[in-house]
N, C-alpha and C positions, 0 to 999 in steps of 0.2 A: 741837575739840569732846573732851570726855574719853570715855571706853568707857562711863563711871556715866551719863554724861548722854543717851547714845545709849539707851542701856537703859529710862532712864527716859521719854523720848519714846517709844520701841516699846511701851511698857505703856500709853499712853495712848489715850485717844479718839482715833481719826482726825483727823475733823474741830480737836479740840482741837491735837493734835500739828501740823497742817498750821497752822493761827493762830498757834500760839507760833513756830513754824519763819518764817513771812513777817513777823511782828513782827521777829523777829533780823534779818533779812536787809533790813528795813527800815530797820533803828535803824543797821547798819551801811553800807548805802550811800545810805540817805537817800532811797531810792525803792524800789519792789519791779520786778525785771526782767518785761518783757512775759511770757517764758513760762510764768514763775512765775505770774502773773494769769492765764494762762488755764488751768493747772492747778489755780488753788486748788478747784475743785470736783471734784478728783480725788486724793485726799489719799493713796490706794495708790500714784500715780505720784509725786505732791510730795515726801512724805515721803521717799522714800529719793533721791530727785534732790537734794534740797537736803542732806541728811545726806552724799553723794558729793560734791557739789560743794562746800560746804563743808569737807570732810575733805583738798582739795586746794586750793583757791585761798585759804579763810580762816582756816584753823588752823595750818598748820605755818610753824614759822617760820624758814624753813633762806632765804627770800628775803622782803624788805622788802614792806610794802602799795605803795610807789613801783613799784619792778620787778616788782611784779606787775601794777600797774596800767598799765603800758609795754608787756609781753608782750598782755597783755589788748586793748592800743587794736592793736597790730601786727598779731594774728591776726584782730583783728576788720575789721581794713581788708583785710588779704589774702585773706578770706575773703568780703569785701563783706558783711559786715552791719551794715547801717546804724545798726540798733536798740543792738544792742552797742557799736557805736564811738561813738555818740553817748552812751549810759550812762557808760561807761570813761571819755571826754574828760571828762564832766561830773564824774566822781568824781576823777580824775586834779587836776583844778582846783582841787577841794576839796581834795584835799591839797597843793594849793600848787607841783604840779608844771608848772614855766615852759613857754610853750608851745613853746619850741625845743626842749625833751625830745622833747616830746609830737610834733612833727614828727619827730624824729629817729626815733621808732618808728615814725610812719608810712612815713619814708624808707626804713628797710631793709625792713619787710614789703614793698614796692613793687620794690624790688633783687630780693629772695628770690623773690615771686612772679614778675616777669619773668624772672629764670633758669632757674625753672620750666617755663614758656610754653615759652621757647626752647629748652630742654633737651629737653623732651617733642617738640615740634613737629618739630624739626631731626634727632631720632631716628627719626621717623617718615618724614620726610621723605627720610633716607638708607635708611633701610629698602626702602621702595618704588622706590629705585634700586639697589637691590643692595648698598650700600657699607654697610661696618663699620667703625667708629673706637672705637678703647680697648674697652676691657671693661666698661663700664656700671657703673652703681651695683650694688655689693653688697647695699646696705641693701633697695633697693627692687625690684633686680634689671631696672630699665631697661636695655635695652640689652645684657644677659646672654646667655650662650648658650642658656637655657632659656627664655628669655621668647617667648611668643608675642606675635608680630602679626601 
């Protein structure tokens, strides 16, 4: 969404802006996600959320729609959001993404989720026993010297 369209939406009556954005989301996805349905009577929250989401998910061109949906499926599966997962599977099917590729995204999410659980839990187990292994993760500081267990 270009800046001129964002500015036009921001000048609109909030209820009209919310409806226009909901219509655009429904046209893109074929449905309106639950959280946006929930927020439809709160344009002060809905409008900035849709604009932000659109800038991240639907408007940039560095990733193609298929990749975006496979990532969305993997993340939805990993965080166990059934509503999001079902919606993104439906969208993937509409895009013609084969079931095998959808499954691959789910399996990757499961592998990473499993590794996260194991890494976190085994570090806690080690720390309870006074065992230190390696330097931990520099990004999340899991197991690092400054991390408070």
